[in-house]
All heavy atoms as an XYZ file, in Angstrom:
712
protein
N     -33.960     12.149    118.147
C     -34.995     13.034    117.834
C     -34.473     14.108    116.907
O     -33.631     14.915    117.243
C     -35.558     13.672    119.157
C     -36.759     14.561    118.937
S     -37.671     14.622    120.448
C     -37.587     16.331    120.835
N     -34.967     14.131    115.687
C     -34.496     15.107    114.698
C     -35.524     16.251    114.541
O     -36.711     16.025    114.700
C     -34.342     14.448    113.286
O     -35.597     13.985    112.881
C     -33.334     13.319    113.361
N     -35.007     17.422    114.295
C     -35.853     18.597    114.136
C     -35.667     19.071    112.733
O     -34.555     19.315    112.320
C     -35.447     19.693    115.157
C     -35.725     19.348    116.581
N     -37.005     19.191    117.075
C     -34.904     19.016    117.581
C     -36.935     18.900    118.349
N     -35.608     18.774    118.678
N     -36.766     19.305    112.041
C     -36.708     19.804    110.709
C     -37.236     21.294    110.711
O     -38.039     21.657    111.509
C     -37.596     18.988    109.755
C     -37.116     17.600    109.638
O     -35.890     17.376    109.641
O     -37.994     16.682    109.563
N     -36.671     22.048    109.828
C     -37.145     23.456    109.671
C     -38.442     23.423    108.833
O     -38.509     22.804    107.789
C     -36.084     24.334    109.036
C     -34.834     24.385    109.917
C     -36.606     25.701    108.661
C     -33.667     25.181    109.368
N     -39.434     24.078    109.325
C     -40.767     24.060    108.724
C     -40.771     25.164    107.638
O     -40.356     26.281    107.885
C     -41.855     24.342    109.745
C     -43.215     24.398    109.121
C     -41.796     23.207    110.847
N     -41.318     24.834    106.473
C     -41.517     25.839    105.393
C     -42.822     26.566    105.687
O     -43.798     25.941    106.162
C     -41.570     25.145    104.049
C     -40.301     24.493    103.660
C     -39.196     25.460    103.453
O     -39.431     26.611    102.951
N     -37.988     25.127    103.815
N     -42.856     27.844    105.389
C     -44.052     28.614    105.704
C     -44.568     29.241    104.397
O     -43.817     29.839    103.621
C     -43.720     29.738    106.677
O     -44.825     30.551    106.819
N     -45.840     29.094    104.116
C     -46.444     29.746    102.926
C     -46.859     31.156    103.226
O     -47.240     31.902    102.313
C     -47.681     28.942    102.505
N     -46.792     31.624    104.476
C     -47.188     33.000    104.801
C     -46.224     34.003    104.288
O     -46.539     35.198    104.237
C     -47.422     33.153    106.308
O     -46.189     32.862    106.952
C     -48.498     32.279    106.836
N     -45.011     33.616    103.946
C     -43.986     34.515    103.476
C     -44.090     34.795    101.948
O     -43.380     35.610    101.438
C     -42.627     33.984    103.822
N     -44.991     34.105    101.313
C     -45.179     34.310     99.852
C     -45.938     35.566     99.575
O     -46.859     35.977    100.285
C     -45.936     33.101     99.276
C     -45.251     31.771     99.371
C     -46.197     30.652     98.840
C     -43.963     31.723     98.580
N     -45.550     36.229     98.445
C     -46.336     37.443     98.087
C     -47.721     37.043     97.537
O     -47.965     35.869     97.266
C     -45.464     38.113     97.001
C     -44.653     36.973     96.435
C     -44.444     36.024     97.593
N     -48.545     38.024     97.387
C     -49.898     37.766     96.847
C     -49.738     37.236     95.373
O     -48.776     37.572     94.689
C     -50.720     39.002     96.840
N     -50.686     36.397     94.983
C     -50.641     35.883     93.600
C     -50.829     36.998     92.622
O     -51.442     38.041     92.944
C     -51.731     34.817     93.448
O     -52.982     35.414     93.383
N     -50.332     36.868     91.406
C     -50.501     37.903     90.405
C     -51.964     38.239     90.130
O     -52.289     39.383     89.938
C     -49.813     37.364     89.198
C     -48.820     36.386     89.670
C     -49.426     35.789     90.923
N     -52.802     37.263     90.151
C     -54.250     37.507     89.924
C     -54.836     38.325     91.044
O     -55.559     39.313     90.759
C     -55.015     36.191     89.744
C     -56.485     36.356     89.694
C     -54.503     35.423     88.542
N     -54.547     37.964     92.311
C     -55.043     38.746     93.399
C     -54.481     40.150     93.432
O     -55.199     41.103     93.748
C     -54.729     38.028     94.727
C     -55.525     36.729     94.927
O     -56.565     36.589     94.262
O     -55.062     35.905     95.708
N     -53.221     40.294     93.165
C     -52.581     41.614     93.060
C     -53.250     42.456     92.004
O     -53.585     43.658     92.258
C     -51.090     41.463     92.824
C     -50.372     42.756     92.869
O     -50.617     43.553     93.796
O     -49.528     43.041     91.963
N     -53.469     41.896     90.830
C     -54.084     42.648     89.761
C     -55.545     43.062     90.154
O     -55.915     44.180     89.870
C     -54.116     41.788     88.486
C     -54.587     42.512     87.256
C     -54.404     41.778     85.957
N     -54.494     40.327     86.076
C     -53.410     39.509     85.977
N     -52.223     40.031     85.844
N     -53.590     38.161     86.051
N     -56.313     42.158     90.787
C     -57.668     42.498     91.190
C     -57.670     43.668     92.161
O     -58.486     44.590     92.123
C     -58.310     41.274     91.825
C     -58.798     40.239     90.840
C     -59.488     39.115     91.555
C     -59.823     37.986     90.600
N     -60.448     36.839     91.326
N     -56.691     43.605     93.118
C     -56.624     44.670     94.118
C     -56.310     46.022     93.436
O     -56.904     47.036     93.832
C     -55.550     44.326     95.109
C     -55.350     45.361     96.233
C     -54.176     44.937     97.152
C     -53.837     46.052     98.068
N     -52.620     45.818     98.804
N     -55.360     46.010     92.497
C     -54.990     47.293     91.854
C     -56.126     47.761     90.962
O     -56.362     48.986     90.898
C     -53.702     47.042     91.012
C     -52.514     46.839     91.924
C     -51.191     46.751     91.172
N     -51.098     45.533     90.345
C     -50.848     45.574     89.046
N     -50.590     46.721     88.418
N     -50.761     44.440     88.374
N     -56.848     46.847     90.308
C     -57.987     47.265     89.461
C     -59.096     47.897     90.278
O     -59.743     48.853     89.917
C     -58.516     46.085     88.632
C     -57.637     45.717     87.489
S     -58.147     44.254     86.588
C     -59.774     44.664     86.122
N     -59.283     47.338     91.481
C     -60.317     47.848     92.400
C     -59.940     49.239     92.898
O     -60.778     50.173     92.923
C     -60.494     46.908     93.577
C     -61.629     47.314     94.478
C     -61.819     46.261     95.577
C     -62.955     46.674     96.483
N     -63.204     45.709     97.592
N     -58.677     49.426     93.210
C     -58.239     50.774     93.691
C     -58.348     51.782     92.528
O     -58.793     52.917     92.773
C     -56.736     50.709     94.156
N     -57.974     51.384     91.285
C     -58.084     52.292     90.156
C     -59.569     52.643     89.880
O     -59.892     53.762     89.685
C     -57.489     51.647     88.948
C     -57.561     52.498     87.673
C     -56.676     53.536     87.485
C     -58.551     52.253     86.729
C     -56.768     54.320     86.326
C     -58.649     53.020     85.624
C     -57.755     54.100     85.411
O     -57.825     54.861     84.277
N     -60.420     51.615     89.915
C     -61.839     51.883     89.606
C     -62.475     52.751     90.688
O     -63.288     53.627     90.361
C     -62.598     50.552     89.592
O     -62.070     49.732     88.508
N     -62.091     52.556     91.942
C     -62.608     53.415     93.026
C     -62.186     54.881     92.845
O     -63.036     55.765     92.921
C     -62.177     52.915     94.375
O     -62.601     51.530     94.561
C     -62.701     53.716     95.508
N     -60.907     55.089     92.555
C     -60.423     56.456     92.367
C     -61.065     57.123     91.161
O     -61.466     58.291     91.194
C     -58.914     56.435     92.246
N     -61.287     56.382     90.088
C     -61.879     56.942     88.878
C     -63.380     57.207     89.074
O     -63.946     58.140     88.479
C     -61.619     56.056     87.680
C     -60.185     56.059     87.218
S     -59.473     57.709     87.025
C     -60.183     58.149     85.457
N     -63.996     56.368     89.904
C     -65.447     56.609     90.228
C     -65.579     57.912     91.020
O     -66.513     58.710     90.794
C     -66.024     55.450     91.033
O     -65.991     54.263     90.258
N     -64.732     58.122     91.998
C     -64.726     59.358     92.755
C     -64.459     60.523     91.863
O     -65.046     61.591     91.977
C     -63.734     59.294     93.940
C     -64.151     58.206     94.926
C     -63.573     60.626     94.601
C     -63.114     57.880     95.977
N     -63.576     60.365     90.886
C     -63.267     61.419     89.940
C     -64.570     61.787     89.092
O     -64.810     62.953     88.898
C     -62.175     61.029     88.970
C     -61.831     62.138     87.994
C     -61.393     61.641     86.680
N     -61.018     62.829     85.893
C     -61.088     62.763     84.585
N     -61.404     61.626     83.967
N     -60.786     63.821     83.868
N     -65.279     60.777     88.685
C     -66.479     61.057     87.890
C     -67.480     61.774     88.718
O     -68.187     62.687     88.217
C     -67.085     59.720     87.359
C     -66.263     59.125     86.271
S     -66.018     60.209     84.842
C     -67.681     60.434     84.278
N     -67.664     61.435     89.980
C     -68.544     62.141     90.899
C     -68.116     63.608     91.043
O     -68.953     64.531     90.975
C     -68.626     61.449     92.248
C     -69.303     60.095     92.077
C     -69.297     62.269     93.287
C     -69.189     59.177     93.287
N     -66.811     63.827     91.184
C     -66.263     65.223     91.261
C     -66.571     65.971     90.018
O     -66.969     67.158     90.051
C     -64.786     65.217     91.539
S     -64.293     64.730     93.167
N     -66.386     65.313     88.840
C     -66.607     65.966     87.600
C     -68.133     66.340     87.415
O     -68.416     67.461     86.919
C     -66.194     65.032     86.426
C     -66.101     65.618     85.081
C     -65.059     66.778     85.061
C     -65.636     64.550     84.062
N     -68.960     65.493     87.823
C     -70.407     65.816     87.693
C     -70.820     66.906     88.685
O     -71.547     67.829     88.367
C     -71.259     64.502     87.953
C     -71.021     63.566     86.787
C     -72.720     64.875     88.192
C     -71.583     62.166     87.064
N     -70.211     66.855     89.923
C     -70.596     67.906     90.960
C     -70.077     69.274     90.585
O     -70.638     70.240     91.079
C     -70.017     67.466     92.308
C     -70.785     66.303     92.982
C     -70.075     65.872     94.249
C     -72.232     66.670     93.236
N     -69.083     69.355     89.766
C     -68.577     70.702     89.321
C     -69.706     71.505     88.677
O     -69.801     72.691     88.813
C     -67.365     70.534     88.321
C     -67.090     71.816     87.574
C     -66.144     70.081     89.101
N     -70.557     70.804     87.964
C     -71.692     71.509     87.226
C     -72.884     71.828     88.140
O     -73.751     72.576     87.748
C     -72.133     70.682     86.033
C     -71.052     70.508     85.038
C     -70.419     69.304     84.917
C     -70.659     71.534     84.250
C     -69.376     69.132     83.972
C     -69.597     71.434     83.288
C     -68.985     70.201     83.185
N     -72.935     71.235     89.344
C     -74.183     71.402     90.145
C     -73.949     72.102     91.448
O     -74.927     72.442     92.111
C     -74.799     70.019     90.434
C     -75.296     69.353     89.185
C     -74.609     68.273     88.609
C     -76.450     69.804     88.592
C     -75.090     67.698     87.448
C     -76.962     69.208     87.373
C     -76.246     68.143     86.865
N     -72.740     72.294     91.910
C     -72.529     72.946     93.228
C     -72.133     74.412     93.005
O     -71.464     74.763     92.033
C     -71.403     72.235     94.054
C     -71.838     70.823     94.413
C     -70.115     72.194     93.352
N     -72.518     75.279     93.924
C     -72.140     76.703     93.841
C     -70.875     77.082     94.565
O     -70.368     76.268     95.346
C     -73.340     77.368     94.500
C     -73.776     76.408     95.542
C     -73.514     75.025     94.975
N     -70.372     78.193     94.178
C     -69.259     78.834     94.931
C     -67.918     78.092     94.824
O     -67.630     77.548     93.805
N     -67.203     78.148     96.022
C     -65.870     77.602     95.979
C     -65.857     76.048     95.894
O     -64.776     75.444     95.644
C     -65.096     78.076     97.185
C     -65.547     77.465     98.500
C     -64.970     76.297     99.006
C     -66.528     78.061     99.238
C     -65.416     75.742    100.141
C     -66.984     77.523    100.432
C     -66.417     76.368    100.905
O     -66.840     75.852    102.080
N     -66.996     75.444     96.063
C     -67.037     73.967     95.934
C     -66.751     73.547     94.519
O     -66.233     72.448     94.286
C     -68.420     73.430     96.374
C     -68.566     73.482     97.861
C     -69.295     74.345     98.633
C     -67.950     72.550     98.784
N     -69.146     74.000     99.940
C     -68.322     72.943    100.100
C     -67.024     71.486     98.629
C     -67.881     72.277    101.197
C     -66.635     70.839     99.774
C     -67.032     71.195    101.037
N     -67.039     74.412     93.500
C     -66.710     74.082     92.125
C     -65.177     73.928     92.007
O     -64.737     72.987     91.343
C     -67.123     75.208     91.206
C     -68.573     75.242     90.849
C     -68.880     76.309     89.831
C     -70.342     76.465     89.617
N     -70.814     75.620     88.546
N     -64.421     74.756     92.682
C     -62.935     74.642     92.605
C     -62.441     73.398     93.315
O     -61.589     72.683     92.746
C     -62.303     75.944     93.263
C     -60.792     75.751     93.308
C     -62.703     77.163     92.519
N     -63.036     73.080     94.465
C     -62.654     71.879     95.215
C     -62.905     70.623     94.342
O     -62.003     69.796     94.213
C     -63.416     71.780     96.535
C     -63.140     70.477     97.213
C     -63.029     72.965     97.417
N     -64.133     70.509     93.788
C     -64.389     69.314     93.006
C     -63.658     69.342     91.691
O     -63.314     68.305     91.122
C     -65.893     69.214     92.783
C     -66.645     68.884     94.039
C     -67.651     69.691     94.528
C     -66.363     67.716     94.715
C     -68.335     69.367     95.677
C     -67.037     67.341     95.862
C     -68.027     68.177     96.322
N     -63.392     70.528     91.155
C     -62.573     70.629     89.935
C     -61.180     70.157     90.103
O     -60.611     69.390     89.292
N     -60.549     70.534     91.240
C     -59.199     70.034     91.572
C     -59.236     68.510     91.768
O     -58.356     67.820     91.308
C     -58.666     70.810     92.789
C     -58.407     72.229     92.465
C     -57.402     70.084     93.331
C     -58.030     73.090     93.714
N     -60.245     68.036     92.450
C     -60.402     66.572     92.583
C     -60.454     65.887     91.222
O     -59.907     64.851     91.055
N     -61.262     66.422     90.290
C     -61.415     65.808     88.966
C     -60.112     65.873     88.164
O     -59.834     64.982     87.343
C     -62.497     66.546     88.200
N     -59.286     66.843     88.451
C     -57.976     66.928     87.725
C     -56.898     66.092     88.363
O     -56.135     65.418     87.678
C     -57.532     68.438     87.666
C     -56.121     68.585     87.131
C     -58.464     69.221     86.833
N     -56.858     66.033     89.692
C     -55.808     65.322     90.396
C     -56.027     63.810     90.493
O     -55.057     63.054     90.484
C     -55.622     65.951     91.828
C     -54.630     65.185     92.639
C     -55.122     67.352     91.676
N     -57.282     63.406     90.605
C     -57.589     61.974     90.850
C     -57.121     61.027     89.751
O     -56.726     59.930     90.059
C     -59.000     61.769     91.102
C     -59.395     62.041     92.568
C     -60.931     62.059     92.802
C     -58.770     61.075     93.509
N     -57.068     61.428     88.470
C     -56.547     60.454     87.465
C     -55.037     60.123     87.760
O     -54.631     58.993     87.639
C     -56.675     61.153     86.138
C     -57.787     62.123     86.349
C     -57.696     62.542     87.780
N     -54.235     61.101     88.184
C     -52.873     60.830     88.487
C     -52.784     59.873     89.695
O     -52.044     58.877     89.691
C     -52.160     62.156     88.831
C     -50.742     61.923     89.356
C     -49.742     61.596     88.481
C     -50.509     62.022     90.683
C     -48.461     61.324     88.970
C     -49.185     61.793     91.175
C     -48.163     61.465     90.306
O     -46.922     61.229     90.824
N     -53.597     60.149     90.716
C     -53.626     59.310     91.909
C     -54.046     57.885     91.538
O     -53.451     56.867     92.019
C     -54.505     59.922     93.026
C     -54.677     58.939     94.160
C     -53.973     61.217     93.465
N     -55.020     57.739     90.682
C     -55.548     56.432     90.263
C     -54.484     55.634     89.540
O     -54.304     54.424     89.783
C     -56.736     56.618     89.366
N     -53.759     56.276     88.634
C     -52.694     55.583     87.922
C     -51.561     55.161     88.869
O     -51.024     54.042     88.772
C     -52.152     56.484     86.765
C     -50.893     55.858     86.189
C     -53.233     56.607     85.702
N     -51.215     56.019     89.806
C     -50.147     55.662     90.744
C     -50.555     54.503     91.610
O     -49.837     53.560     91.815
C     -49.753     56.902     91.620
C     -48.881     56.497     92.761
C     -49.073     57.920     90.750
N     -51.825     54.531     92.102
C     -52.357     53.409     92.862
C     -52.373     52.107     92.082
O     -52.052     51.058     92.595
C     -53.718     53.736     93.393
C     -53.855     54.747     94.532
C     -55.306     54.995     94.869
C     -53.107     54.233     95.778
N     -52.717     52.208     90.795
C     -52.813     51.046     89.936
C     -51.497     50.406     89.671
O     -51.338     49.215     89.453
C     -53.545     51.352     88.626
N     -50.465     51.270     89.600
C     -49.087     50.753     89.251
C     -48.284     50.269     90.490
O     -47.268     49.714     90.268
C     -48.292     51.856     88.530
C     -48.785     52.030     87.094
O     -49.360     51.095     86.507
N     -48.696     53.235     86.609
N     -48.787     50.546     91.641
C     -48.102     50.033     92.864
C     -48.558     48.623     93.087
O     -49.674     48.393     93.504
C     -48.400     50.922     94.082
C     -47.837     50.360     95.335
C     -47.926     52.343     93.870
N     -47.672     47.672     92.809
C     -47.976     46.276     92.991
C     -47.589     45.808     94.369
O     -47.222     46.600     95.274
N     -47.573     44.504     94.568
C     -47.156     43.896     95.831
C     -45.709     44.263     96.112
O     -45.312     44.570     97.235
C     -47.400     42.417     95.846
N     -44.857     44.153     95.135
C     -43.462     44.594     95.225
C     -42.687     43.908     96.299
O     -41.693     44.494     96.779
N     -43.037     42.756     96.720
C     -42.240     41.993     97.749
C     -42.297     42.693     99.115
O     -41.366     42.672     99.853
N     -43.418     43.287     99.442
C     -43.560     43.982    100.724
C     -43.732     43.035    101.864
O     -43.640     43.499    103.010
C     -44.696     44.968    100.638
O     -45.891     44.317    100.467
N     -43.972     41.760    101.596
C     -44.162     40.868    102.701
C     -42.849     40.444    103.282
O     -41.874     40.347    102.613
C     -44.945     39.631    102.222
O     -44.194     38.923    101.260
N     -42.835     40.193    104.571
C     -41.630     39.769    105.254
C     -41.706     38.289    105.536
O     -42.795     37.811    105.899
C     -41.477     40.571    106.570
C     -41.215     42.059    106.322
C     -41.068     42.773    107.598
N     -40.817     42.016    108.772
C     -41.116     42.313    109.987
N     -41.740     43.414    110.257
N     -40.809     41.543    111.043
N     -40.641     37.562    105.401
C     -40.688     36.165    105.693
C     -40.950     35.884    107.181
O     -40.508     36.638    108.030
C     -39.302     35.616    105.285
C     -38.548     36.765    104.850
C     -39.348     38.001    104.876
N     -41.725     34.850    107.440
C     -42.034     34.481    108.801
C     -41.277     33.209    109.131
O     -41.342     32.241    108.393
C     -43.544     34.242    108.929
C     -43.875     33.757    110.349
C     -44.333     35.506    108.597
N     -40.553     33.200    110.209
C     -39.818     32.021    110.596
C     -40.575     31.318    111.694
O     -40.547     31.713    112.851
C     -38.398     32.393    111.109
C     -37.561     31.187    111.427
O     -37.997     30.057    111.200
N     -36.360     31.455    111.939
N     -41.332     30.216    111.378
C     -42.168     29.628    112.360
C     -41.399     28.787    113.405
O     -41.974     28.362    114.371
C     -43.036     28.695    111.529
C     -42.258     28.395    110.286
C     -41.375     29.595    110.085
N     -40.116     28.556    113.195
C     -39.353     27.790    114.175
C     -39.121     26.390    113.758
O     -39.217     26.026    112.582
N     -38.880     25.529    114.716
C     -38.552     24.115    114.475
C     -39.753     23.292    114.812
O     -40.425     23.432    115.831
C     -37.357     23.716    115.346
C     -36.161     24.570    114.941
C     -37.083     22.225    115.196
C     -34.977     24.339    115.837
N     -40.051     22.310    113.933
C     -41.232     21.491    114.163
C     -40.864     20.354    115.165
O     -39.771     19.912    115.278
C     -41.668     20.824    112.816
O     -40.691     19.916    112.389
N     -41.889     19.939    115.847
C     -41.743     18.883    116.818
C     -41.807     17.523    116.029
O     -42.469     17.460    114.977
C     -42.820     18.903    117.835
C     -42.780     20.157    118.675
C     -41.496     20.290    119.515
O     -40.995     19.272    119.980
N     -40.952     21.523    119.606
N     -41.227     16.535    116.578
C     -41.286     15.221    115.944
C     -42.692     14.653    116.112
O     -43.309     14.759    117.158
C     -40.272     14.266    116.568
C     -40.134     12.985    115.832
C     -39.002     12.102    116.458
O     -38.614     12.350    117.593
N     -38.563     11.176    115.694
N     -43.249     14.105    114.994
C     -44.596     13.579    115.034
C     -44.664     12.313    115.888
O     -43.646     11.550    116.052
C     -45.059     13.237    113.665
C     -45.074     14.413    112.662
C     -45.470     13.924    111.277
C     -46.132     15.446    113.125
N     -45.784     12.048    116.498
C     -45.946     10.913    117.368
C     -45.725      9.607    116.627
O     -45.130      8.634    117.195
C     -47.358     10.877    117.994
N     -46.140      9.518    115.390
C     -45.952      8.297    114.593
C     -44.465      8.026    114.359
O     -44.002      6.897    114.349
C     -46.754      8.331    113.300
C     -46.796      6.971    112.681
C     -46.140      9.328    112.358
C     -47.884      6.821    111.613
N     -43.673      9.109    114.199
C     -42.238      8.953    113.984
C     -41.579      8.502    115.299
O     -40.638      7.682    115.268
C     -41.614     10.208    113.491
C     -42.005     10.661    112.119
C     -41.496     12.005    111.703
O     -40.809     12.621    112.503
O     -41.713     12.353    110.555
N     -42.097      8.906    116.424
C     -41.545      8.494    117.732
C     -41.760      7.005    117.907
O     -40.909      6.250    118.379
C     -42.182      9.280    118.833
C     -41.751     10.723    118.918
C     -42.473     11.481    119.986
O     -43.371     10.977    120.644
N     -42.074     12.763    120.200
N     -42.939      6.512    117.443
C     -43.284      5.085    117.641
C     -42.369      4.243    116.734
O     -42.020      3.128    117.113
C     -44.746      4.801    117.317
C     -45.685      5.408    118.336
C     -47.167      5.250    117.965
O     -47.464      4.767    116.863
N     -48.044      5.628    118.820
N     -42.040      4.722    115.549
C     -41.254      3.945    114.615
C     -39.781      3.779    115.134
O     -39.155      2.829    114.924
C     -41.174      4.644    113.267
C     -42.433      4.517    112.469
C     -42.278      5.159    111.132
N     -43.566      5.276    110.505
C     -43.825      6.010    109.442
N     -42.838      6.790    108.943
N     -44.980      6.093    108.917
N     -39.328      4.798    115.848
C     -37.928      4.779    116.339
C     -37.806      3.898    117.573
O     -36.725      3.398    117.871
C     -37.438      6.199    116.693
C     -37.270      7.014    115.454
C     -36.851      8.445    115.799
O     -36.771      8.812    117.003
N     -36.586      9.257    114.811
N     -38.893      3.649    118.246
C     -38.813      2.814    119.509
C     -38.741      1.350    119.197
O     -38.701      0.727    118.368
C     -40.026      3.087    120.378
C     -40.006      4.503    120.933
C     -41.257      4.826    121.715
O     -42.169      4.000    121.853
O     -41.270      5.906    122.242
């Protein structure tokens, strides 16, 4: 009875296309929030102008940082263990 080490696809990083889509979505979300902050600066009274103004100034930096953070090999390999011998292989050996 031989035991083979099983290969696992769960240890692979995200595909470049999926990674790019995720980063584009994060960038678009942050920039949409920035646009809302920029518009609200003209319509809200008092200290809220300062709060939304700071948001409009800081969010582009945050959006770029989020967009540039890729998968970066953050996944850890999973060791699924040793596979059992298949029933058809057992029949062939008998």
